[in-house]
N, C-alpha and C positions, 0 to 999 in steps of 0.2 A: 231621639227626644232628649232634651236638656234636663239635667238633674235639678230638682228643686233645692234651694238653699234652706237649711233648717229655720232660719229667721223668717223666710217667706211663709213657711208652714205655720209658725206661731202668729204671724200677722193675720193670716187668713182665719186661724182659729179665733183670735181675738175679735175680728170683725163679725164672725158668725155668732160668737158668744154675746156680743153687745146687741146684735140683732135679736137673738133669743130673749135677752133681758127686756128690750123695748117692747117686743111683741107680748111677752108675758105680762108686763106691767099694764099695757093697754087692755089685754084680754081679761086679766084677773080683776080689773077695776071696771069692767063692762057690766051690763045688765043681763048677761047670759044666764041660763038656768044653772042650778047647782051641779047637776050631773054633767053638763057640757063643760063647765069650768073645771070640775074635778078631773075629767078625762084629758082635757088640754093641759092642765097642770102636770098630770102624771106623764104625759108625752114630752113636755118640755124638760122636766127633771131627768127623765131617763135619756132623752136625746142629748142633753148636756153632758152626762156621764160618758155616753158612748162617743161623743165628739172628742172629749178630752183624751180618752183612751186611744182613739183612732189617731189623734195627733201625736201622742207619745209613741205609738207603734210606727207611724210614718217617719218620725225623726230618727228612731232607732234603726229603721231599715235604710234610710238615706245616708246616715252617718256610718253604717255598717258596724254598729256597736253590739256588744253582748246584750242579750235581753234580760240580764240580771235585775236591772232596775224595774222592769215591767212586772216582775214577780212580787214586788212590793207595791207599786203604784196602782195596778189594776184592782187588787183586793181593797186597797184603801179607797179608791174612787167608788167602788161598789158599795162599801160600807157607808160612805158619805151620802151617796145617792139614796140608799135605803133609809138613812136617818132623815134626809130631806123629805122623802115620801111619808115617813111616819109623823113628821112635825106639822105639816100643812093640814089644817082642818077648815071646813066650810060650814057656815051657819045655814041650817035648813030653812030658816024663816026669811032672812034678807039676802042670802047667798053671798055674804061678805066672807072673806077668807082670813084666817088667823094663822100667820106663819111665824109667830113668836117662838122663841127658844124656851127650853124647859124652865129656866129660872124666872121668866116673866109670864108663865102660862097660867091662864085662868080657865074655868069651865064655862064662862059666859062669852057671848059675842062682843067684840070691841065696838061694834057699830050699833046694835039694837038691844044688847043685853040678854038675848035669849040664850037658853042653855045649848051649848055646842054638843055635837054628836061625840060619842066615845071613841068610835073607830076613826082612824086616820085614813088617808088615801089608800 
């Protein structure tokens, strides 16, 4: 079997990541129930983090490099994934999502004005 070039791994990662983004945008703006959108959003966020870590591990193995960088990257990706999970909130009334960052955060829905739930994903 022929070895994969690291650039090929990053191109595949980018294509999958763009696909995740397009699917997420369509699904999160659909009229699905709040619970369905919340579970799919959780799946997309976690899958993106796993995908990035998997690509980093693949490049490290293909290039036969020391895994020292992975000791920094994997906890960082886990922290960012956790932060993304905590930031995204859904309106229980109109099922709109609020993915704004802490500086722009309000307690009301950007679409209907209803009070958003306190718990995040």
